[in-house]
C-alpha positions as CSV (number, residue, x, y, z in Angstrom):
1,X,0.0,0.0,0.0
2,X,1.3,3.4,-1.0
3,X,2.1,5.5,2.1
4,X,0.2,8.7,1.7
5,X,1.0,12.1,3.2
6,X,-0.9,12.3,6.5
7,X,-3.4,15.0,5.8
8,X,-3.5,14.7,2.0
9,X,-7.3,15.2,2.0
10,X,-6.9,18.9,2.5
11,X,-6.1,21.3,-0.3
12,X,-4.9,24.9,0.3
13,X,-7.2,27.4,-1.3
14,X,-4.6,30.1,-1.5
15,X,-0.8,29.8,-1.7
16,X,1.5,31.9,0.3
17,X,3.4,32.9,-2.8
18,X,0.4,34.6,-4.4
19,X,-0.3,36.4,-1.1
20,X,3.1,37.9,-1.0
21,X,3.3,38.9,-4.6
22,X,0.0,40.5,-5.3
23,X,-3.4,41.5,-3.9
24,X,-6.4,40.7,-6.1
25,X,-9.4,43.0,-5.6
26,X,-12.8,42.1,-7.1
27,X,-15.1,45.1,-7.8
28,X,-18.6,44.6,-6.4
29,X,-21.3,44.1,-8.9
30,X,-18.9,43.1,-11.7
31,X,-16.6,40.3,-12.7
32,X,-13.6,42.5,-13.3
33,X,-10.5,42.2,-11.2
34,X,-7.8,44.7,-10.5
35,X,-4.3,43.7,-9.3
36,X,-2.5,45.8,-6.8
37,X,1.2,45.0,-6.3
38,X,2.3,44.3,-2.7
39,X,5.7,45.7,-2.0
40,X,6.0,44.4,1.6
41,X,4.0,42.6,4.2
42,X,3.4,45.7,6.2
43,X,1.1,47.1,3.5
44,X,-1.4,44.2,4.1
45,X,-3.7,44.6,7.1
46,X,-4.3,42.1,9.8
47,X,-7.8,41.1,8.5
48,X,-6.4,40.1,5.2
49,X,-3.7,38.1,6.9
50,X,-6.3,36.3,8.9
51,X,-8.4,35.7,5.7
52,X,-5.4,34.1,4.1
53,X,-4.5,31.9,7.0
54,X,-8.0,30.6,7.7
55,X,-8.0,29.0,4.2
56,X,-5.0,26.8,5.0
57,X,-4.9,23.2,6.3
58,X,-2.9,22.4,9.5
59,X,0.5,21.6,8.0
60,X,0.4,24.7,5.7
61,X,-0.7,26.9,8.6
62,X,2.2,25.7,10.7
63,X,4.6,26.4,7.9
64,X,3.1,29.9,7.3
65,X,3.7,30.7,11.0
66,X,7.4,30.4,10.3
67,X,7.5,32.8,7.4
68,X,7.2,36.2,9.1
69,X,6.3,37.9,12.3
70,X,2.9,38.9,11.2
71,X,1.8,35.3,10.2
72,X,3.5,34.0,13.4
73,X,1.4,36.3,15.6
74,X,-1.9,35.7,13.8
75,X,-1.4,31.9,13.5
76,X,-1.6,31.7,17.3
77,X,-5.3,32.6,17.1
78,X,-7.3,29.7,18.6
79,X,-10.1,30.1,16.2
80,X,-7.8,29.2,13.3
81,X,-6.8,26.0,14.9
82,X,-10.3,25.2,16.0
83,X,-11.4,25.3,12.3
84,X,-8.4,23.1,11.4
85,X,-9.3,20.5,14.0
86,X,-13.0,20.7,13.0
87,X,-12.0,19.8,9.4
88,X,-9.6,17.1,10.5
89,X,-11.7,15.6,13.3
90,X,-15.4,16.4,13.0
91,X,-16.0,15.0,16.5
92,X,-14.3,18.1,17.9
93,X,-17.3,20.1,16.8
94,X,-19.2,18.9,19.8
95,X,-19.6,21.5,22.6
96,X,-18.4,19.1,25.3
97,X,-15.4,18.2,23.3
98,X,-14.6,21.9,22.6
99,X,-14.7,22.5,26.4
100,X,-12.4,19.5,26.9
101,X,-9.9,20.7,24.4
102,X,-9.9,24.2,25.9
103,X,-9.3,22.8,29.4
104,X,-6.2,20.9,28.3
105,X,-4.4,23.7,26.5
106,X,-6.5,24.7,23.5
107,X,-6.9,23.7,19.8
108,X,-3.4,24.7,18.7
109,X,-1.8,22.3,21.3
110,X,-4.4,19.6,20.6
111,X,-3.5,19.7,16.9
112,X,0.2,19.6,17.7
113,X,-0.3,16.6,19.9
114,X,-2.7,14.6,17.8
115,X,-1.7,15.2,14.1
116,X,1.7,13.4,14.4
117,X,1.3,9.7,14.8
118,X,3.1,7.5,17.4
119,X,6.4,6.0,16.3
120,X,8.2,3.5,18.6
121,X,11.7,2.5,17.5
122,X,12.6,0.7,20.8
123,X,11.2,-2.6,19.5
124,X,14.6,-4.1,19.0
125,X,16.1,-2.9,22.3
126,X,15.2,-5.9,24.4
127,X,17.1,-9.2,24.3
128,X,15.6,-12.6,23.9
129,X,17.0,-13.8,27.1
130,X,15.5,-10.9,29.0
131,X,12.0,-11.8,27.8
132,X,10.2,-13.9,30.4
133,X,7.7,-16.5,29.5
134,X,4.0,-15.6,30.1
135,X,2.7,-16.0,32.7
136,X,4.4,-18.7,34.9
137,X,7.9,-17.0,35.1
138,X,6.6,-13.5,35.8
139,X,6.7,-12.3,39.4
140,X,3.7,-10.6,40.8
141,X,5.5,-7.3,41.0
142,X,6.6,-7.6,37.3
143,X,3.1,-8.3,36.1
144,X,1.1,-5.9,38.3
145,X,3.6,-3.0,38.5
146,X,3.6,-0.2,40.9
147,X,0.4,-0.1,42.9
148,X,0.9,3.5,44.0
149,X,1.4,4.6,40.4
150,X,-1.7,2.8,39.3
151,X,-3.9,4.4,41.9
152,X,-2.9,7.8,40.5
153,X,-4.6,6.9,37.2
154,X,-8.3,7.0,37.0
155,X,-10.2,5.3,34.1
156,X,-12.6,8.2,34.2
157,X,-9.8,10.6,33.2
158,X,-9.6,9.1,29.7
159,X,-11.7,10.2,26.8
160,X,-11.7,8.6,23.3
161,X,-12.4,10.9,20.3
162,X,-12.8,8.8,17.2
163,X,-13.4,9.7,13.5
164,X,-13.7,7.3,10.5
165,X,-13.4,8.5,6.9
166,X,-13.9,6.7,3.6
167,X,-12.4,8.3,0.5
168,X,-12.1,11.6,2.4
169,X,-15.7,11.7,3.6
170,X,-16.6,11.3,7.2
171,X,-18.8,8.3,7.9
172,X,-18.7,8.0,11.7
173,X,-17.7,10.2,14.6
174,X,-17.8,9.0,18.2
175,X,-16.8,10.2,21.7
176,X,-16.5,8.0,24.7
177,X,-16.0,9.5,28.2
178,X,-14.1,7.2,30.5
179,X,-13.4,3.5,30.1
180,X,-16.4,1.2,30.4
181,X,-16.6,-1.4,33.2
182,X,-13.7,0.2,35.1
183,X,-15.7,0.5,38.3
184,X,-12.9,0.5,40.9
185,X,-9.3,-0.7,41.1
186,X,-10.2,-4.3,41.9
187,X,-12.4,-6.9,40.3
188,X,-13.1,-7.6,36.7
189,X,-11.4,-4.6,35.0
190,X,-8.3,-4.9,37.2
191,X,-7.4,-8.5,36.2
192,X,-9.2,-9.2,32.9
193,X,-8.1,-8.4,29.3
194,X,-8.5,-4.7,28.5
195,X,-10.9,-3.9,25.7
196,X,-13.1,-1.0,24.6
197,X,-16.1,-1.7,22.3
198,X,-16.7,1.8,21.1
199,X,-20.0,1.3,19.3
200,X,-21.6,-0.4,22.3
201,X,-20.9,2.4,24.8
202,X,-20.4,5.6,22.8
203,X,-23.9,5.4,21.2
204,X,-25.4,6.1,24.6
205,X,-23.9,9.7,24.5
206,X,-24.7,10.3,20.8
207,X,-27.8,11.9,19.4
208,X,-28.0,9.4,16.5
209,X,-28.7,5.7,16.7
210,X,-25.0,4.9,16.6
211,X,-25.1,3.1,13.3
212,X,-22.8,3.7,10.3
213,X,-23.1,2.5,6.8
214,X,-21.1,2.4,3.6
215,X,-22.7,2.3,0.1
216,X,-22.1,3.1,-3.5
217,X,-23.1,6.7,-2.6
218,X,-19.9,6.9,-0.5
219,X,-17.8,5.6,-3.4
220,X,-18.0,1.9,-2.5
221,X,-17.4,-0.4,-5.5
222,X,-20.5,-2.4,-6.4
223,X,-20.4,-6.2,-6.2
224,X,-22.9,-8.6,-7.9
225,X,-22.6,-11.3,-5.2
226,X,-20.4,-12.5,-2.4
227,X,-19.2,-15.3,-4.7
228,X,-17.9,-12.7,-7.1
229,X,-16.2,-10.8,-4.3
230,X,-14.4,-13.9,-3.1
231,X,-12.9,-14.3,-6.6
232,X,-11.9,-10.7,-7.4
233,X,-11.7,-9.1,-4.0
234,X,-12.8,-5.7,-5.4
235,X,-14.8,-4.7,-2.3
236,X,-12.0,-5.7,0.0
237,X,-9.5,-3.6,-1.9
238,X,-11.9,-0.7,-1.8
239,X,-12.2,-0.9,1.9
240,X,-8.5,-1.3,2.5
241,X,-7.5,1.6,0.3
242,X,-10.3,4.0,1.2
243,X,-10.7,3.8,5.0
244,X,-8.9,6.1,7.4
245,X,-9.2,6.0,11.2
246,X,-8.3,8.5,13.9
247,X,-8.6,7.4,17.5
248,X,-7.4,10.1,19.9
249,X,-7.1,9.4,23.6
250,X,-7.1,12.3,26.0
251,X,-6.3,12.3,29.7
252,X,-8.1,15.1,31.4
253,X,-5.9,15.1,34.6
254,X,-2.6,15.0,32.7
255,X,-3.9,17.5,30.1
256,X,-2.3,15.4,27.3
257,X,-3.6,13.8,24.1
258,X,-2.3,11.4,21.5
259,X,-3.6,9.7,18.3
260,X,-3.3,5.9,18.8
261,X,-4.3,5.0,15.2
262,X,-2.1,4.4,12.2
263,X,-4.4,6.5,10.0
264,X,-4.2,3.9,7.2
265,X,-5.0,0.2,7.7
266,X,-2.0,-2.0,8.6
267,X,-3.8,-5.4,8.1
268,X,-7.1,-7.2,8.0
269,X,-9.0,-10.3,7.2
270,X,-11.5,-11.1,4.5
271,X,-14.6,-13.1,5.1
272,X,-14.0,-13.6,8.9
273,X,-15.6,-14.8,11.1
274,X,-18.5,-15.2,8.6
275,X,-18.6,-15.0,4.8
276,X,-19.9,-11.5,4.8
277,X,-17.6,-9.9,7.3
278,X,-14.5,-7.8,6.7
279,X,-12.1,-6.9,9.5
280,X,-9.8,-3.9,9.0
281,X,-7.0,-3.4,11.5
282,X,-5.3,-0.2,12.5
283,X,-3.0,0.6,15.5
284,X,0.3,1.6,16.9
285,X,3.3,0.3,18.9
286,X,3.2,1.6,22.4
287,X,6.0,1.7,25.0
288,X,5.6,-0.6,28.1
289,X,9.1,-0.1,29.6
290,X,9.0,-0.9,33.4
291,X,5.4,-2.0,33.0
292,X,5.7,-5.4,31.1
293,X,8.8,-7.6,30.5
294,X,8.3,-7.3,26.8
295,X,8.9,-3.5,26.9
296,X,6.5,-2.8,24.0
297,X,2.9,-3.7,23.1
298,X,0.7,-3.4,20.1
299,X,-2.4,-1.3,20.3
300,X,-4.9,-3.0,18.0
301,X,-7.8,-1.0,16.7
302,X,-10.3,-3.2,14.9
303,X,-13.0,-2.2,12.5
304,X,-15.5,-4.7,11.3
305,X,-18.0,-4.3,8.4
306,X,-20.7,-6.7,7.3
307,X,-22.2,-6.9,3.8
308,X,-26.0,-6.4,4.2
309,X,-26.9,-5.9,0.5
310,X,-25.4,-6.7,-2.9
311,X,-26.4,-5.7,-6.5
312,X,-27.6,-9.3,-7.1
313,X,-30.1,-9.0,-4.3
314,X,-32.0,-6.1,-5.9
315,X,-30.3,-3.3,-3.9
316,X,-27.1,-1.3,-4.1
317,X,-24.0,-2.7,-2.3
318,X,-24.2,-1.7,1.3
319,X,-22.0,-2.4,4.3
320,X,-22.7,-1.8,8.0
321,X,-20.1,-1.0,10.6
322,X,-20.6,-3.6,13.3
323,X,-17.5,-3.3,15.5
324,X,-15.0,-0.7,16.5
325,X,-12.7,-1.8,19.3
326,X,-9.4,-1.2,21.0
327,X,-7.2,-3.8,22.9
328,X,-3.6,-4.2,23.8
329,X,-1.5,-7.3,23.1
330,X,2.0,-8.2,24.2
331,X,4.7,-9.8,22.0
332,X,3.2,-13.3,22.5
333,X,-0.3,-12.1,21.5
334,X,-1.6,-12.2,25.0
335,X,-4.1,-9.5,26.0
336,X,-2.9,-7.0,28.5
337,X,-5.1,-6.6,31.6
338,X,-6.9,-3.4,32.7
339,X,-4.4,-2.3,35.2
340,X,-1.3,-2.5,32.9
341,X,-3.3,-1.0,30.0
342,X,-4.0,2.2,31.9
343,X,-0.3,2.5,32.7
344,X,0.6,1.9,29.1
345,X,-2.0,4.5,27.8
346,X,-0.6,7.0,30.2
347,X,3.0,6.5,28.8
348,X,1.7,6.7,25.3
349,X,0.5,10.2,25.8
350,X,4.2,11.4,26.0
351,X,6.0,9.1,23.6
352,X,7.7,10.0,20.3
353,X,5.6,10.9,17.3
354,X,6.1,11.7,13.6
355,X,4.3,13.4,10.7
356,X,6.0,10.9,8.3
357,X,3.6,8.0,7.7
358,X,6.4,5.8,6.4
359,X,8.0,6.0,9.8
360,X,4.7,4.9,11.4
361,X,4.4,2.0,9.0
362,X,8.1,1.0,9.5
363,X,7.5,0.9,13.3
364,X,4.5,-1.4,12.9
365,X,6.4,-3.7,10.4
366,X,9.4,-3.9,12.7
367,X,7.2,-5.0,15.6
368,X,5.6,-7.7,13.4
369,X,9.0,-8.9,12.3
370,X,10.4,-9.2,15.8
371,X,7.2,-10.8,17.0
372,X,7.5,-13.5,14.2
373,X,11.1,-14.1,15.1
374,X,10.1,-14.6,18.7
375,X,7.5,-17.2,17.7
376,X,10.0,-19.0,15.5
377,X,12.5,-19.1,18.3
378,X,9.9,-20.5,20.7
379,X,9.0,-23.2,18.2
380,X,12.6,-24.1,17.7
381,X,13.1,-24.3,21.5
382,X,10.0,-26.5,21.9
383,X,11.1,-28.8,19.1
384,X,14.5,-29.1,20.8
385,X,12.9,-30.0,24.1
386,X,10.8,-32.7,22.4
387,X,13.9,-34.2,20.7
388,X,15.8,-34.2,24.0
389,X,12.9,-36.0,25.7
390,X,12.7,-38.5,22.9
391,X,16.4,-39.2,23.0
392,X,16.3,-39.7,26.8
393,X,13.4,-42.2,26.6
394,X,14.5,-45.9,26.8
395,X,14.6,-47.6,23.4
396,X,12.5,-50.5,24.7
397,X,10.0,-50.3,27.5
398,X,7.6,-53.0,28.6
399,X,5.0,-52.8,31.4
400,X,5.6,-55.1,34.3
401,X,2.7,-57.3,35.3
402,X,2.1,-57.5,39.1
């Protein structure tokens, strides 16, 4: 899959070059246009500067802020960055989300935190001999971590802000306050695998019914039947190439935010678990240093669509979003429990990020490579143990009758 520029969906309506070189003035009531040369930036007033900057996307606006003192000053206006965030993440249009963003430092800071994606290059830092088997060889302190540190983290402090696009058009926006089923520091959430099913819980806070659909009207390729789709995979390719996901996690107490998604899909499965289901996987590699022996974990963001209509059934091809979830897995594919997941999410809010999507993809591929090597090494070790047991077994053994 070609690695796109993160934010390619936005087009600048006015270049900075034209703003510097000339000022176009349209006469009211006519289609004529006069051009007034601009000798220096001082000859342009602040309102015109603002009008120029409000037409730019986030990356271009950030670049413009570095060109001159006037643009630098005006680019600090929160309203400009509020508009940028609104275009990038429609879920930030909600009044409760606006208040949240204002309380953690404003839209300019929010954009700076959430536009770059998480990159973890520490995957190869740990040694095979340092990795302890799960779970028998882990001590209680290694698995459960620092109790005092955990008590300082409240599940209710986390907010999920999620937006899904298909071919640059928004199809679903959700906001989830807190982490479901995390009622206290003991019990189910504390010990069981961490998982957030966004569609189940976020719909309670939304005005709509929580359902999202994709059809030909959204640019989805039509299919005659599921049998045809199994042969040519046209619908699968359309989903894989067109879907984009942003899953922003905010911690209200820490006043920090980060985007845990990979923007573009990094994997998936066709026709699973049923013939009409498609699973698209996004995610990121998060640091778990001093939390888990494996040092890094994978944040898996799964999106599942189900085919509910095809052209051969007398209706246009339509898919329904049936699942949108988050879970964390360690190097061996074991799910991380609730307690450690909170600690990992906390660390993720301050880890390294990049605007270069190829770095994000490289980080995910590196994790998969190391994970596969670990599995292969474990298989070799198991095979070696079996051979040793077989060689130690007596060549001939007969039961003794009493």
